[in-house]
N, C-alpha and C positions, 0 to 999 in steps of 0.2 A: 741739436740744433736744426737738422734738417727737417725733423718732424715738426717743429714749431713753425718753420717757414711754410711747410706743406698746409698746416692748419691755418696760418694766417691767409695764405693764398686761397684756400677753400672759403674761409670766411668772406674775404673780399669778393670773391666770385658770387657768393650767395647774396651779398648786399647789393652788388651792382645788377644782379639778375632781378632783385626785388624792386629796385628803382625802375627797371625797364617794364616790368610787369604792372607796377603802379601807374606809370605813365600810359600803358596801353588800356588799362581799365578806366582811367580818367577820360582818355580819348573816346572810348567806346560810349561812355556815359554822357557825353556832351552833344548838343545840338551842332549840326554842321555850321549854322550861322554864328554861334559863339566862337568856334574855332577860327572861321574865316575873318571874323572881325578882329581877332588878336593875332593872327598869323598869316603869312603869305602862302602857307601851305594848306591845301584843303583837308578836310577830315579824312577822306579816302587816302590821301597822300601820307598823312601821319599814320594812319592804320597800316599801311604798307611798310613805312619805314620802321615803325616800332615792332611790328610783327616779324619782320626780317631780322631785326636786331635781337630779338629774343630767340628766334630759331638758330641764328648764328652763335649766340651765347651757349645755347644747349649743346650745340655740336662741339664747341670748343671750351667747354666748362673749366678745364683745368688750366686754361690760359687767360685769366681775367684781364691781363693787360696786353693782350695780343691786339693787333691792328683792328680786326673786325669788332672785337669787344669793346675797344676804346671808341671806335666810330659809333657804335650803337649806344654807348653810354653817353657820349657827347650829345647825340640826337635826342636821347630821352631827357637830359637836362635842359637842352634848348626848348623842347616842347613844354616841360614844366615850367620853365622860367617865363615863356611866353603866355601860356594859358593859366597857370595857377597864380602867376603874378599880375595878371591883367584884372581889371576891375570892371569888366564888361558884363 
C-alpha cells in the first residue's frame, strides 16, 4: 500500500511540475502587452513567480502538496486562468 501511495505522490508531483513548466513556457512566449492587458501582474513579475515556483518544486519534489508547491501550483493556475482564458 505504501508503494502505491509513493507512486501516486510521484505522479501528482510530475503533473503539477508539468503545469508550472507549461505556464512558464506560455509566459515566455507572450508579448508583455498581452500579459498586462489580461493581468495586473507584469510579464517580468509572472516570470519571477513561475520560475521560483518551479525551483521550489524541484527542491521539494517529494512533497507535491507542501506549502511552497501548493503556492506555486495556485500561482500557475491563476496565470493560466487569466492568460489562457482571456480573449485578448
